Backbone as a printed PyTorch tensor [residue, N CA C, xyz], in Angstrom:
tensor([[[ 12.2310,  15.0120, -19.7440],
         [ 12.3740,  13.8150, -18.9420],
         [ 11.2860,  12.8180, -19.3230]],

        [[ 11.6760,  11.5630, -19.2930],
         [ 10.7130,  10.4930, -19.4650],
         [ 10.4000,   9.8900, -18.1110]],

        [[  9.1630,   9.5020, -17.9320],
         [  8.7500,   8.8120, -16.7140],
         [  8.5420,   7.3530, -17.0700]],

        [[  9.2090,   6.4620, -16.3260],
         [  9.0540,   5.0320, -16.5720],
         [  8.3590,   4.3790, -15.3960]],

        [[  7.2820,   3.6520, -15.6890],
         [  6.5600,   2.9080, -14.6710],
         [  6.4500,   1.4450, -15.1070]],

        [[  6.5100,   0.5710, -14.1090],
         [  6.3840,  -0.8600, -14.3960],
         [  5.8960,  -1.5780, -13.1480]],

        [[  5.0490,  -2.5430, -13.3810],
         [  4.6540,  -3.4550, -12.3190],
         [  4.6200,  -4.8550, -12.9410]],

        [[  5.1190,  -5.8300, -12.2070],
         [  5.2460,  -7.1800, -12.7500],
         [  3.9040,  -7.8820, -12.9380]],

        [[  3.0470,  -7.7550, -11.9330],
         [  1.7610,  -8.4460, -12.0100],
         [  0.6370,  -7.4840, -11.6880]],

        [[ -0.3010,  -7.4290, -12.5980],
         [ -1.5130,  -6.6440, -12.3910],
         [ -2.6850,  -7.5920, -12.5880]],

        [[ -2.9440,  -8.3980, -11.5630],
         [ -3.9770,  -9.4300, -11.6590],
         [ -5.3690,  -8.8540, -11.8960]],

        [[ -5.6060,  -7.6640, -11.3850],
         [ -6.9170,  -7.0260, -11.5580],
         [ -7.0480,  -6.3570, -12.9250]],

        [[ -5.9110,  -6.0330, -13.5370],
         [ -5.9320,  -5.3760, -14.8380],
         [ -6.3680,  -3.9250, -14.7960]],

        [[ -6.2530,  -3.2950, -13.6190],
         [ -6.7280,  -1.9200, -13.4820],
         [ -5.6100,  -0.8710, -13.5720]],

        [[ -4.3660,  -1.3220, -13.6590],
         [ -3.2080,  -0.4310, -13.8120],
         [ -3.0700,   0.5910, -12.6770]],

        [[ -3.6190,   0.2750, -11.5130],
         [ -3.5390,   1.2160, -10.3960],
         [ -2.1040,   1.3750,  -9.8840]],

        [[ -1.3270,   0.2940,  -9.8940],
         [  0.0540,   0.3650,  -9.4170],
         [  0.9020,   1.2980, -10.2620]],

        [[  0.8070,   1.1730, -11.5720],
         [  1.6020,   2.0600, -12.4330],
         [  1.0680,   3.4860, -12.3840]],

        [[ -0.2240,   3.6480, -12.1610],
         [ -0.7960,   5.0010, -12.0300],
         [ -0.2350,   5.6950, -10.7860]],

        [[ -0.1260,   4.9530,  -9.6800],
         [  0.4600,   5.5380,  -8.4570],
         [  1.9290,   5.8870,  -8.6790]],

        [[  2.6540,   4.9970,  -9.3410],
         [  4.0580,   5.2820,  -9.6400],
         [  4.1870,   6.5480, -10.4800]],

        [[  3.3250,   6.6830, -11.4820],
         [  3.3920,   7.8620, -12.3420],
         [  3.1470,   9.1420, -11.5540]],

        [[  2.1550,   9.1240, -10.6810],
         [  1.8680,  10.3080,  -9.8620],
         [  3.0820,  10.6750,  -9.0030]],

        [[  3.6910,   9.6810,  -8.3730],
         [  4.8690,   9.9400,  -7.5450],
         [  6.0320,  10.4710,  -8.3840]],

        [[  6.2050,   9.9300,  -9.5700],
         [  7.2930,  10.3960, -10.4430],
         [  7.0440,  11.8170, -10.9240]],

        [[  5.7950,  12.1410, -11.2140],
         [  5.4630,  13.5060, -11.6180],
         [  5.7600,  14.4860, -10.4960]],

        [[  5.4460,  14.1040,  -9.2590],
         [  5.7500,  14.9720,  -8.1070],
         [  7.2630,  15.1550,  -7.9550]],

        [[  8.0210,  14.0650,  -8.1180],
         [  9.4760,  14.1560,  -8.0130],
         [ 10.0300,  15.0580,  -9.1160]],

        [[  9.5330,  14.9110, -10.3200],
         [  9.9830,  15.7670, -11.4260],
         [  9.6830,  17.2400, -11.1120]],

        [[  8.5010,  17.5040, -10.6000],
         [  8.1520,  18.8790, -10.2260],
         [  9.0910,  19.4230,  -9.1570]],

        [[  9.3940,  18.6070,  -8.1460],
         [ 10.2910,  19.0400,  -7.0710],
         [ 11.6780,  19.4010,  -7.6020]],

        [[ 12.1140,  18.7080,  -8.6250],
         [ 13.4360,  18.9550,  -9.1970],
         [ 13.4010,  19.9120, -10.3910]],

        [[ 12.2340,  20.4680, -10.6530],
         [ 12.0310,  21.3980, -11.7730],
         [ 12.3740,  20.7640, -13.1180]],

        [[ 12.0130,  19.5020, -13.2480],
         [ 12.1870,  18.7870, -14.5120],
         [ 10.8450,  18.7470, -15.2240]],

        [[ 10.8760,  18.8840, -16.5280],
         [  9.6540,  18.8010, -17.3080],
         [  9.4890,  17.3730, -17.8270]],

        [[  8.4480,  16.7080, -17.3800],
         [  8.1600,  15.3560, -17.8540],
         [  7.4270,  15.4800, -19.1910]],

        [[  8.0470,  14.9610, -20.2500],
         [  7.4710,  15.1200, -21.5790],
         [  6.8500,  13.8390, -22.1340]],

        [[  7.2190,  12.6910, -21.5610],
         [  6.6890,  11.4320, -22.0780],
         [  6.6700,  10.3920, -20.9640]],

        [[  5.6240,   9.5710, -20.9760],
         [  5.5030,   8.4840, -20.0120],
         [  5.6160,   7.1480, -20.7440]],

        [[  6.3480,   6.2440, -20.1290],
         [  6.5500,   4.8950, -20.6620],
         [  6.0230,   3.9290, -19.6130]],

        [[  5.0870,   3.0880, -19.9890],
         [  4.4270,   2.2070, -19.0230],
         [  4.4890,   0.7540, -19.4780]],

        [[  5.0850,  -0.0800, -18.6550],
         [  5.0730,  -1.5220, -18.8640],
         [  4.2620,  -2.1330, -17.7240]],

        [[  2.9680,  -2.2190, -17.9150],
         [  2.0800,  -2.7710, -16.8930],
         [  1.9600,  -4.2750, -17.0840]],

        [[  2.0550,  -5.0020, -15.9810],
         [  1.9210,  -6.4530, -15.9910],
         [  3.0430,  -7.1080, -16.8100]],

        [[  4.2560,  -6.5610, -16.6560],
         [  5.4150,  -7.0480, -17.4100],
         [  6.5740,  -7.2480, -16.4350]],

        [[  7.1110,  -8.4460, -16.4300],
         [  8.2440,  -8.7540, -15.5610],
         [  9.5340,  -8.1640, -16.1350]],

        [[ 10.3850,  -7.6880, -15.2630],
         [ 11.7270,  -7.2560, -15.6670],
         [ 12.7610,  -8.2630, -15.1990]],

        [[ 12.3210,  -9.2550, -14.4530],
         [ 13.2300, -10.2520, -13.9130],
         [ 13.4920, -11.3820, -14.9050]],

        [[ 12.4770, -11.7750, -15.6360],
         [ 12.6150, -12.8660, -16.5960],
         [ 13.4110, -12.3910, -17.8080]],

        [[ 14.4700, -13.0990, -18.1180],
         [ 15.3840, -12.6810, -19.1820],
         [ 14.7700, -12.6790, -20.5650]],

        [[ 13.7830, -13.5320, -20.8110],
         [ 13.2290, -13.6400, -22.1570],
         [ 12.0920, -12.6630, -22.4340]],

        [[ 11.7510, -11.8290, -21.4830],
         [ 10.6620, -10.8730, -21.6480],
         [ 11.1950,  -9.5850, -22.2690]],

        [[ 10.5330,  -9.1320, -23.3230],
         [ 10.8640,  -7.8490, -23.9400],
         [  9.8880,  -6.8170, -23.3950]],

        [[ 10.4370,  -5.7770, -22.8160],
         [  9.6020,  -4.6800, -22.3020],
         [  9.5670,  -3.5960, -23.3700]],

        [[  8.4920,  -3.5590, -24.1270],
         [  8.4010,  -2.6650, -25.2830],
         [  8.6160,  -1.1980, -24.9250]],

        [[  7.9740,  -0.7380, -23.8620],
         [  8.1040,   0.6720, -23.4870],
         [  9.5020,   0.9820, -22.9500]],

        [[ 10.1140,   0.0440, -22.2570],
         [ 11.4870,   0.2060, -21.7910],
         [ 12.4250,   0.3680, -22.9860]],

        [[ 12.2570,  -0.4730, -23.9920],
         [ 13.0950,  -0.3890, -25.1930],
         [ 12.8810,   0.9320, -25.9220]],

        [[ 11.6350,   1.3670, -26.0250],
         [ 11.3320,   2.6500, -26.6550],
         [ 11.9810,   3.7960, -25.8790]],

        [[ 11.9070,   3.7230, -24.5530],
         [ 12.5070,   4.7550, -23.7130],
         [ 14.0220,   4.8150, -23.9170]],

        [[ 14.6820,   3.6540, -23.9720],
         [ 16.1270,   3.6380, -24.2250],
         [ 16.4540,   4.2920, -25.5650]],

        [[ 15.6790,   3.9570, -26.5820],
         [ 15.9060,   4.5630, -27.9000],
         [ 15.6970,   6.0710, -27.8610]],

        [[ 14.6500,   6.5210, -27.1780],
         [ 14.3790,   7.9620, -27.0700],
         [ 15.4870,   8.6770, -26.2980]],

        [[ 15.9800,   8.0560, -25.2360],
         [ 17.0660,   8.6470, -24.4510],
         [ 18.3350,   8.7330, -25.2920]],

        [[ 18.6500,   7.6620, -25.9940],
         [ 19.8400,   7.6250, -26.8490],
         [ 19.7540,   8.6880, -27.9530]],

        [[ 18.5520,   8.8880, -28.5040],
         [ 18.3460,   9.8460, -29.5960],
         [ 18.2220,  11.2840, -29.1060]],

        [[ 18.1510,  11.4790, -27.7890],
         [ 18.0290,  12.8270, -27.2500],
         [ 16.6060,  13.3490, -27.2340]],

        [[ 15.6290,  12.4830, -27.4480],
         [ 14.2330,  12.9250, -27.4030],
         [ 13.7680,  13.1940, -25.9810]],

        [[ 14.4220,  12.5510, -25.0190],
         [ 14.2130,  12.8550, -23.6040],
         [ 15.5890,  13.0970, -22.9910]],

        [[ 15.6280,  13.9000, -21.9310],
         [ 16.8980,  14.2780, -21.2990],
         [ 17.2550,  13.4190, -20.1000]],

        [[ 16.3960,  12.4950, -19.7520],
         [ 16.6590,  11.6600, -18.5960],
         [ 15.4320,  10.8470, -18.2540]],

        [[ 15.5150,  10.1810, -17.1200],
         [ 14.4620,   9.2520, -16.7020],
         [ 14.1210,   9.4820, -15.2370]],

        [[ 12.8430,   9.4560, -14.9550],
         [ 12.3520,   9.4360, -13.5760],
         [ 11.6180,   8.1070, -13.4010]],

        [[ 11.9840,   7.3580, -12.3990],
         [ 11.3230,   6.0850, -12.0870],
         [ 11.0250,   6.0590, -10.6030]],

        [[  9.9900,   5.3220, -10.2200],
         [  9.6280,   5.2490,  -8.8060],
         [ 10.7750,   4.6870,  -7.9760]],

        [[ 11.4220,   3.6730,  -8.4990],
         [ 12.5320,   3.0480,  -7.8090],
         [ 13.3930,   2.3670,  -8.8670]],

        [[ 14.6470,   2.2040,  -8.5700],
         [ 15.5530,   1.5770,  -9.5260],
         [ 15.0860,   0.1760,  -9.9120]],

        [[ 14.4740,  -0.5580,  -8.9930],
         [ 14.0290,  -1.9080,  -9.3400],
         [ 12.8100,  -1.9220, -10.2540]],

        [[ 12.1310,  -0.8130, -10.4030],
         [ 11.0600,  -0.7050, -11.3940],
         [ 11.6670,  -0.5510, -12.7830]],

        [[ 12.8520,   0.0010, -12.8290],
         [ 13.5220,   0.2920, -14.0920],
         [ 14.3350,  -0.8910, -14.5950]],

        [[ 15.1390,  -1.4870, -13.7420],
         [ 16.0290,  -2.5690, -14.1750],
         [ 16.1560,  -3.6160, -13.0860]],

        [[ 15.9160,  -4.8610, -13.4420],
         [ 16.1110,  -5.9750, -12.5200],
         [ 17.2600,  -6.8580, -12.9870]],

        [[ 17.5480,  -6.8080, -14.2670],
         [ 18.6410,  -7.5810, -14.8440],
         [ 19.8870,  -6.7020, -14.9450]],

        [[ 21.0370,  -7.1920, -14.5380],
         [ 22.2610,  -6.3870, -14.6450],
         [ 22.5260,  -5.8920, -16.0650]],

        [[ 22.2010,  -6.6850, -17.0600],
         [ 22.4520,  -6.2410, -18.4420],
         [ 21.5880,  -5.0380, -18.8000]],

        [[ 20.3500,  -4.9610, -18.3000],
         [ 19.5200,  -3.7840, -18.5590],
         [ 20.0810,  -2.5610, -17.8560]],

        [[ 20.5470,  -2.7380, -16.6380],
         [ 21.1610,  -1.6320, -15.9100],
         [ 22.4170,  -1.1430, -16.6300]],

        [[ 23.2200,  -2.0580, -17.1080],
         [ 24.4360,  -1.6670, -17.8390],
         [ 24.1030,  -0.9270, -19.1300]],

        [[ 23.0310,  -1.3380, -19.7950],
         [ 22.6050,  -0.6110, -21.0070],
         [ 22.2480,   0.8290, -20.6630]],

        [[ 21.5340,   1.0080, -19.5610],
         [ 21.1830,   2.3590, -19.1130],
         [ 22.4300,   3.1690, -18.7670]],

        [[ 23.3200,   2.5610, -18.0100],
         [ 24.5430,   3.2550, -17.6050],
         [ 25.3530,   3.6660, -18.8240]],

        [[ 25.4230,   2.8100, -19.8180],
         [ 26.1610,   3.1370, -21.0390],
         [ 25.5790,   4.3660, -21.7320]],

        [[ 24.2640,   4.4350, -21.8100],
         [ 23.6270,   5.6080, -22.4280],
         [ 23.9130,   6.8540, -21.6000]],

        [[ 23.7950,   6.7490, -20.2770],
         [ 24.0760,   7.9050, -19.4200],
         [ 25.5500,   8.3130, -19.4980]],

        [[ 26.4480,   7.3490, -19.6380],
         [ 27.8650,   7.6830, -19.8200],
         [ 28.0880,   8.4400, -21.1180]],

        [[ 27.3680,   8.0510, -22.1730],
         [ 27.4880,   8.7200, -23.4720],
         [ 26.8000,  10.0720, -23.4940]],

        [[ 25.8620,  10.2800, -22.6000],
         [ 25.1020,  11.5380, -22.5200],
         [ 25.2300,  12.0860, -21.0960]],

        [[ 26.3950,  12.6310, -20.7440],
         [ 26.6560,  13.0170, -19.3530],
         [ 25.7290,  14.0940, -18.7970]],

        [[ 25.0050,  14.7990, -19.6280],
         [ 24.0950,  15.8270, -19.1270],
         [ 22.7160,  15.2630, -18.8160]],

        [[ 22.5230,  13.9910, -19.0630],
         [ 21.2420,  13.3530, -18.7600],
         [ 21.0690,  13.2110, -17.2540]],

        [[ 19.8250,  13.1730, -16.8440],
         [ 19.4890,  13.0960, -15.4280],
         [ 18.7610,  11.7900, -15.1310]],

        [[ 18.8890,  11.3290, -13.8880],
         [ 18.1110,  10.1930, -13.4150],
         [ 17.5920,  10.5260, -12.0350]],

        [[ 16.3420,  10.2190, -11.8040],
         [ 15.7820,  10.4350, -10.4770],
         [ 14.8840,   9.2920, -10.0720]],

        [[ 14.9950,   8.8880,  -8.8240],
         [ 14.0420,   7.9690,  -8.2180],
         [ 13.9070,   8.3580,  -6.7520]],

        [[ 13.1510,   7.5900,  -6.0160],
         [ 12.9210,   7.9170,  -4.6110],
         [ 14.0240,   7.4060,  -3.7030]],

        [[ 15.0490,   6.7940,  -4.2700],
         [ 16.2060,   6.3210,  -3.5130],
         [ 17.4790,   6.7110,  -4.2510]],

        [[ 17.7580,   8.0060,  -4.3990],
         [ 18.8660,   8.4250,  -5.2480],
         [ 20.2420,   7.9040,  -4.8230]],

        [[ 20.4700,   7.7010,  -3.5590],
         [ 21.7850,   7.2000,  -3.1650],
         [ 22.0030,   5.7770,  -3.6680]],

        [[ 20.9510,   4.9760,  -3.6720],
         [ 21.0820,   3.6200,  -4.1840],
         [ 21.2720,   3.6370,  -5.6900]],

        [[ 20.5990,   4.5360,  -6.3900],
         [ 20.7340,   4.6140,  -7.8380],
         [ 22.1700,   4.9670,  -8.2270]],

        [[ 22.7730,   5.8640,  -7.4940],
         [ 24.1510,   6.2420,  -7.7980],
         [ 25.1120,   5.0830,  -7.5440]],

        [[ 24.7860,   4.2330,  -6.6020],
         [ 25.6510,   3.1260,  -6.2590],
         [ 25.2910,   1.8400,  -7.0060]],

        [[ 24.3820,   1.9170,  -7.9370],
         [ 23.8620,   0.7150,  -8.5760],
         [ 24.9350,  -0.0960,  -9.2760]],

        [[ 25.9150,   0.5530,  -9.8200],
         [ 26.9410,  -0.1560, -10.5700],
         [ 27.8650,  -0.9340,  -9.6390]],

        [[ 27.9710,  -0.5200,  -8.4050],
         [ 28.8130,  -1.2010,  -7.4410],
         [ 28.2150,  -2.5280,  -7.0870]]])
């Protein structure tokens, strides 16, 4: 499993927000008996602005597509995707890899995200 963390603004530059997200995601992975093998962090990077490239998000998508990770754990779906096109890209990969897993702290909303 890959852990994805993101925060839009880190004015202090201390990465405390993404560190808290990572800790929570690690606990969730442990609860579900998933092995977290890689962390992807986009600190101080907006997911709302269309012209922003999130390098770690793109790397994570490539790793998921290539089978280097079996799924994604994120603190919340809005940390992962704010643009519908990014969400659709994720859904397409998960559709192509039906054994992949996704976990966040609001699983019912994640399942309904496409609606």
